[in-house]
C-alpha positions as CSV (number, residue, x, y, z in Angstrom):
1,M,56.5,-190.8,33.7
2,T,53.0,-192.1,34.1
3,L,50.6,-189.5,35.3
4,L,47.6,-190.6,37.3
5,I,45.0,-189.3,39.7
6,T,45.6,-190.3,43.2
7,P,42.5,-190.6,45.5
8,L,41.1,-187.2,46.4
9,A,40.9,-188.5,50.0
10,H,41.4,-191.8,51.7
11,P,38.2,-193.4,53.1
12,V,37.2,-191.1,56.0
13,S,35.0,-191.5,59.0
14,A,31.5,-190.2,59.1
15,A,32.8,-187.3,61.3
16,S,35.0,-185.9,58.5
17,S,33.5,-182.7,57.1
18,Y,33.1,-181.8,53.5
19,K,35.4,-178.8,54.3
20,E,38.2,-181.2,55.1
21,K,37.5,-183.1,51.9
22,Q,37.6,-179.9,49.9
23,Q,41.0,-178.9,51.5
24,Q,42.4,-182.4,50.6
25,N,40.9,-181.9,47.1
26,Q,42.7,-178.6,46.7
27,Q,46.0,-180.1,47.8
28,Q,45.6,-183.0,45.3
29,Q,44.6,-180.5,42.5
30,S,47.8,-178.5,43.1
31,K,49.9,-181.7,43.1
32,Q,48.3,-183.0,39.9
33,K,48.6,-179.7,38.1
34,R,52.3,-179.7,38.8
35,A,52.5,-183.2,37.5
36,L,50.4,-182.3,34.5
37,S,52.7,-179.4,33.7
38,D,55.7,-181.7,33.8
39,K,53.9,-184.1,31.5
40,K,53.1,-181.4,29.0
41,N,56.8,-180.4,29.0
42,Q,57.7,-184.0,28.2
43,L,55.1,-184.2,25.5
44,S,56.4,-180.9,24.0
45,K,59.9,-182.3,23.9
46,A,58.7,-185.6,22.5
47,Q,56.8,-183.8,19.8
48,Q,60.0,-181.9,18.9
49,E,61.7,-185.3,18.5
50,V,58.9,-186.3,16.1
51,Y,59.5,-183.2,14.1
52,A,63.2,-184.0,14.0
53,L,62.4,-187.5,12.8
54,D,60.2,-186.1,10.1
55,Q,63.1,-184.0,8.9
56,Q,65.4,-186.9,8.8
57,I,62.9,-189.0,6.9
58,N,62.3,-186.3,4.4
59,G,66.1,-186.0,3.9
60,L,66.4,-189.8,3.4
61,T,63.5,-189.8,1.0
62,L,65.2,-187.1,-1.1
63,Q,68.5,-189.1,-1.0
64,V,66.7,-192.2,-2.2
65,V,65.1,-190.3,-5.1
66,E,68.4,-188.7,-6.1
67,N,70.2,-192.1,-5.8
68,Q,67.6,-193.7,-8.1
69,Q,68.0,-190.9,-10.6
70,K,71.7,-191.5,-10.6
71,I,71.2,-195.2,-11.2
72,D,69.0,-194.4,-14.1
73,R,71.6,-192.1,-15.6
74,N,74.3,-194.7,-15.1
75,Q,72.2,-197.4,-16.9
76,K,71.7,-195.1,-19.9
77,Q,75.5,-194.3,-19.9
78,I,76.3,-198.0,-19.9
79,Q,74.0,-198.5,-22.9
80,L,75.7,-195.6,-24.8
81,L,79.2,-197.0,-23.9
82,E,78.2,-200.5,-25.0
83,R,77.0,-199.1,-28.4
84,K,80.2,-197.0,-28.8
85,I,82.4,-200.0,-28.0
86,E,80.5,-202.1,-30.5
87,T,80.9,-199.4,-33.2
88,L,84.6,-199.0,-32.5
89,R,85.2,-202.8,-32.6
90,K,83.5,-203.0,-36.0
91,K,85.5,-200.1,-37.3
92,I,88.8,-201.5,-35.9
93,D,88.0,-204.9,-37.4
94,K,87.5,-203.3,-40.8
95,Q,90.6,-201.2,-40.5
96,E,92.6,-204.3,-39.5
97,K,91.5,-206.0,-42.6
98,M,92.4,-203.0,-44.8
99,L,95.8,-202.8,-43.1
100,G,96.3,-206.5,-43.6
101,D,95.6,-206.2,-47.3
102,R,98.0,-203.2,-47.7
103,L,100.7,-205.2,-45.8
104,A,100.2,-208.1,-48.2
105,V,100.6,-205.8,-51.3
106,R,103.7,-204.3,-49.8
107,Q,105.2,-207.7,-49.0
108,S,104.5,-209.0,-52.6
109,K,106.6,-206.0,-53.9
110,A,109.2,-206.0,-51.2
111,D,111.9,-207.1,-53.8
112,Q,111.2,-204.1,-55.9
113,D,112.4,-200.6,-55.1
114,P,109.4,-198.2,-55.8
115,L,111.8,-195.3,-56.6
116,L,113.7,-197.3,-59.2
117,E,110.5,-198.6,-60.6
118,A,109.2,-195.0,-60.9
119,V,112.3,-193.8,-62.7
120,F,113.1,-196.7,-65.1
121,G,109.7,-198.0,-65.6
122,A,108.3,-194.6,-66.7
123,K,107.6,-194.0,-70.4
124,D,108.5,-190.4,-70.1
125,V,109.1,-187.6,-67.6
126,G,105.3,-187.0,-67.2
127,D,104.7,-190.6,-66.5
128,M,107.6,-190.6,-64.0
129,I,106.1,-187.6,-62.1
130,S,102.7,-189.3,-62.1
131,R,104.3,-192.5,-60.7
132,F,106.0,-190.5,-57.9
133,N,102.7,-188.7,-57.0
134,A,100.8,-192.0,-56.9
135,F,103.5,-193.5,-54.7
136,N,103.3,-190.6,-52.2
137,T,99.4,-190.7,-52.2
138,I,99.4,-194.4,-51.3
139,A,102.0,-193.9,-48.6
140,E,100.0,-191.0,-47.1
141,S,96.8,-193.1,-47.2
142,D,98.5,-196.0,-45.5
143,A,99.9,-193.6,-42.8
144,S,96.5,-192.0,-42.2
145,L,94.8,-195.4,-42.0
146,L,97.3,-196.6,-39.5
147,K,97.0,-193.4,-37.4
148,D,93.2,-193.7,-37.4
149,Y,93.5,-197.3,-36.4
150,E,95.7,-196.4,-33.4
151,Q,93.3,-193.6,-32.3
152,N,90.3,-196.0,-32.5
153,K,92.2,-198.5,-30.4
154,Q,92.9,-195.9,-27.7
155,Q,89.2,-194.8,-27.8
156,L,88.2,-198.4,-27.3
157,A,90.5,-198.8,-24.3
158,V,89.1,-195.6,-22.7
159,A,85.5,-196.7,-23.4
160,Q,86.0,-200.1,-21.9
161,K,87.6,-198.5,-18.8
162,D,84.6,-196.0,-18.5
163,L,82.2,-199.0,-18.9
164,E,83.9,-200.9,-16.0
165,Q,83.9,-197.8,-13.8
166,T,80.2,-197.0,-14.6
167,R,79.2,-200.6,-13.8
168,A,81.1,-200.4,-10.5
169,D,79.3,-197.1,-9.7
170,L,76.0,-198.7,-10.5
171,I,76.7,-201.6,-8.1
172,H,77.8,-199.2,-5.4
173,D,74.7,-196.9,-5.9
174,R,72.3,-199.9,-5.8
175,A,73.9,-201.0,-2.5
176,L,73.6,-197.4,-1.2
177,L,70.0,-197.2,-2.2
178,K,69.2,-200.4,-0.2
179,K,71.0,-199.0,2.8
180,K,69.1,-195.7,2.7
181,Q,65.8,-197.6,2.3
182,R,66.6,-199.7,5.4
183,E,67.4,-196.5,7.3
184,L,64.2,-194.9,6.2
185,K,62.2,-197.9,7.3
186,A,63.9,-197.9,10.7
187,E,63.2,-194.2,11.2
188,K,59.5,-194.7,10.3
189,T,59.3,-197.5,12.8
190,K,60.9,-195.3,15.5
191,R,58.4,-192.5,14.7
192,T,55.4,-194.8,14.8
193,A,56.4,-196.2,18.2
194,L,57.0,-192.7,19.6
195,L,53.6,-191.4,18.3
196,K,51.9,-194.5,19.8
197,R,53.4,-193.8,23.2
198,L,52.3,-190.1,22.9
199,K,48.8,-191.1,22.1
200,S,48.6,-193.4,25.1
201,E,50.0,-190.7,27.4
202,K,47.5,-188.2,25.9
203,R,44.6,-190.4,26.9
204,T,45.9,-190.6,30.5
205,I,46.3,-186.8,30.6
206,E,42.7,-186.3,29.3
207,T,41.5,-188.5,32.1
208,T,43.5,-186.5,34.6
209,I,42.1,-183.2,33.3
210,L,38.5,-184.4,33.5
211,S,38.8,-185.7,37.0
212,L,40.6,-182.6,38.3
213,K,38.0,-180.4,36.7
214,D,35.1,-182.3,38.1
215,A,36.5,-183.0,41.6
216,A,35.9,-179.7,43.3
217,N,32.4,-179.2,41.8
218,Q,31.5,-182.7,42.7
219,L,32.3,-182.2,46.3
220,K,30.1,-179.1,46.5
221,A,27.3,-180.9,44.6
222,Q,27.7,-183.9,46.8
223,E,27.3,-181.8,49.9
224,A,24.2,-180.2,48.6
225,A,22.8,-183.4,47.3
226,A,23.5,-185.3,50.5
227,R,21.9,-182.5,52.5
228,A,18.8,-182.6,50.4
229,A,18.7,-186.4,50.4
230,R,19.1,-186.5,54.2
231,I,16.2,-184.1,54.6
232,A,14.0,-186.1,52.2
233,E,15.0,-189.4,53.9
234,E,14.3,-187.9,57.4
235,Q,10.9,-186.8,56.2
236,A,10.2,-190.2,54.7
237,V,11.3,-191.9,57.9
238,A,9.1,-189.7,60.1
239,Q,6.1,-190.5,58.0
240,S,6.9,-194.2,57.7
241,K,5.6,-196.8,60.2
242,T,8.8,-198.7,59.7
243,S,11.2,-196.1,61.1
244,A,12.6,-198.5,63.6
245,S,13.6,-201.1,61.0
246,V,15.1,-198.4,58.8
247,A,17.2,-197.1,61.8
248,K,18.4,-200.6,62.5
249,A,19.3,-201.2,58.8
250,S,21.4,-198.0,58.7
251,T,24.0,-199.7,60.9
252,K,24.7,-202.1,58.0
253,V,24.9,-199.6,55.1
254,L,26.6,-201.8,52.5
255,S,24.4,-204.8,53.0
256,Q,21.4,-202.6,52.9
257,A,22.7,-200.8,49.8
258,K,22.9,-204.0,47.9
259,G,19.2,-204.0,47.6
260,K,19.1,-200.3,46.7
261,F,20.8,-200.5,43.3
262,I,19.5,-201.9,40.1
263,K,21.3,-202.8,36.8
264,P,21.4,-199.5,34.7
265,A,21.3,-201.2,31.3
266,A,20.1,-204.4,29.8
267,G,23.4,-205.5,28.2
268,S,25.7,-208.2,29.3
269,I,29.0,-207.5,31.1
270,S,31.8,-207.2,28.5
271,Q,34.5,-206.2,31.0
272,G,34.5,-206.6,34.7
273,M,36.1,-204.5,37.4
274,G,39.8,-205.1,38.1
275,A,43.3,-205.1,36.5
276,A,43.5,-203.9,32.9
277,S,46.2,-203.9,30.1
278,G,46.9,-200.2,30.2
279,S,46.5,-199.9,26.5
280,N,43.5,-197.5,27.0
281,G,45.3,-195.2,29.5
282,Y,44.5,-197.1,32.7
283,A,45.9,-200.2,34.4
284,Y,42.8,-200.7,36.6
285,H,39.2,-200.8,35.4
286,N,37.2,-199.2,38.2
287,G,33.8,-200.3,37.1
288,I,32.0,-202.7,34.7
289,D,31.1,-202.4,31.0
290,L,27.6,-203.4,29.9
291,A,27.6,-204.0,26.1
292,G,24.4,-203.3,24.2
293,P,22.8,-201.8,21.1
294,V,23.3,-198.1,20.4
295,N,20.5,-195.9,21.8
296,S,19.2,-198.6,24.2
297,P,17.9,-196.9,27.4
298,I,20.1,-196.3,30.5
299,V,18.4,-195.8,33.8
300,A,19.4,-194.5,37.2
301,S,20.7,-197.4,39.3
302,A,19.2,-195.7,42.4
303,G,17.2,-192.6,43.2
304,G,19.3,-189.4,43.8
305,T,20.6,-186.1,42.5
306,V,22.4,-185.4,39.2
307,I,25.7,-183.8,40.2
308,Q,27.3,-184.0,36.8
309,A,25.8,-184.2,33.3
310,S,28.4,-183.4,30.7
311,S,30.2,-184.4,27.5
312,G,33.8,-184.6,26.3
313,G,36.9,-186.2,27.6
314,P,37.7,-189.9,28.1
315,Y,34.1,-190.6,29.4
316,G,32.4,-188.9,26.5
317,N,28.8,-188.1,27.4
318,H,28.6,-189.0,31.1
319,V,26.5,-188.6,34.3
320,Y,27.3,-188.6,38.0
321,L,24.5,-189.3,40.4
322,S,24.7,-188.8,44.2
323,H,22.7,-191.1,46.4
324,S,21.9,-191.1,50.2
325,I,21.2,-194.6,51.4
326,G,20.8,-195.3,55.1
327,G,22.4,-192.1,56.0
328,K,25.5,-192.8,53.8
329,T,26.5,-191.2,50.5
330,F,27.2,-193.2,47.3
331,T,28.1,-191.9,43.8
332,T,27.3,-193.7,40.6
333,V,28.9,-193.0,37.2
334,Y,27.5,-193.6,33.7
335,A,29.9,-193.1,30.8
336,H,30.2,-193.2,27.0
337,M,26.5,-192.5,26.4
338,N,25.2,-191.5,23.0
339,S,22.9,-188.8,24.5
340,L,21.7,-187.5,27.9
341,T,18.1,-187.0,29.0
342,I,18.7,-185.2,32.3
343,K,20.6,-182.2,33.5
344,Q,22.7,-181.2,36.5
345,G,20.8,-180.6,39.8
346,Q,17.9,-182.7,38.7
347,Q,16.3,-185.2,41.1
348,V,15.8,-188.6,39.6
349,K,14.1,-191.8,40.7
350,Q,15.4,-195.3,40.5
351,G,14.8,-196.7,37.1
352,Q,14.2,-193.3,35.5
353,Q,15.9,-193.0,32.1
354,I,18.9,-190.7,32.2
355,G,20.3,-191.3,28.7
356,N,21.0,-193.7,25.8
357,L,23.8,-196.2,25.3
358,G,26.5,-195.2,22.9
359,S,30.3,-195.2,22.2
360,T,31.5,-191.6,22.9
361,G,34.9,-190.7,24.4
362,N,37.6,-193.3,24.7
363,S,35.4,-196.2,23.7
364,T,36.0,-199.1,21.3
365,G,32.4,-200.1,20.9
366,P,28.8,-199.4,22.1
367,H,28.6,-200.0,25.9
368,L,27.9,-198.4,29.2
369,H,30.8,-197.9,31.7
370,F,29.2,-198.0,35.1
371,E,30.8,-197.3,38.6
372,I,29.6,-197.3,42.2
373,H,31.7,-195.3,44.7
374,D,31.4,-195.4,48.5
375,G,31.2,-191.7,49.1
376,G,32.4,-189.1,46.6
377,Y,33.9,-189.9,43.2
378,Q,37.6,-190.9,43.4
379,Y,39.9,-192.2,40.6
380,N,43.3,-193.9,40.3
381,A,44.4,-195.1,36.9
382,N,46.6,-197.8,38.5
383,G,44.6,-199.1,41.4
384,R,41.5,-199.2,43.5
385,T,40.3,-196.3,45.6
386,N,36.7,-196.2,47.0
387,E,34.9,-197.9,44.1
388,L,32.6,-200.9,44.8
389,N,32.1,-203.7,42.4
390,P,28.7,-203.1,40.8
391,S,28.4,-206.9,40.1
392,D,27.9,-207.4,43.9
393,F,24.8,-205.2,44.0
394,F,22.5,-206.9,41.5
């Protein structure tokens, strides 16, 4: 849901009282506070989703680390198995040669009976016993050699099987690692998109809070400023020899007002009034931006009363001035200033410095955001309310 500030009041006739406007303002404030509460609940839920994503990412990261450690262990095991297999093969080759030699000896004497040779070939009984012992020793050695050879063959088969399984595990673990890494990247992308959306919604809410906070005070200040301006204008008209022409001009307020505003900063227009991308929290730009160097002077576009001189929020350091021109009230807005040189309730003259250009609040570079409103300040993030295009006035 996109939260925006709807107009505090539709354009009203001159007969509409400030009391009616204040009632409408209170209704709008109640409506916007309910919407703001809903948005905060949504943001809280979304933030919980971000926390959940963080937990998933932490879990995936741990799995990736454990998987890599397992791969490292498997690689070491493969090296050990390969060395063991090489050692067994050498040992088996040696044993096969020895068994081959023994077999050749036995075959060369196959026509002789070793027992008869031991009995009849002996010189005496002692020699016969020695021959019998030697025969048994050779037989036992051959049997032991054969047994060891069979055991080594079995160990070789087991080692080769372990090697094949370990290599298969390694291939599987590497594939699993790549899968986990892809999952981790996807989760990070999802979290980044969610946080980006939250940031955009946060800027919109900050704009809402600023406008709701200022709206009621502005109406009261507008009423007092308009009253003081009307008294001052009436006194000036009474003392002026051109009272008739002034009275005639008051029937054409807008055309007369065009000559009453001056450019508040010396910079060039970097963004005009109209539709916007929405990337900065608004889809409609309700004023113009004048780019210029930091701390260059900003002056009052017309003489009037300071109804707001504050800092913080999307507008950063900002000033609202109320003007009474030809019996009609106008409001000008000056935003993103580096510093202010006036205060609330102060009377200023046209061209008087009210601050210095800067880049405070939701700003991407040094500039003055300037608005002119027909009546009191109104704002809608998605469309036009009562703002007038400042470019038409100078």
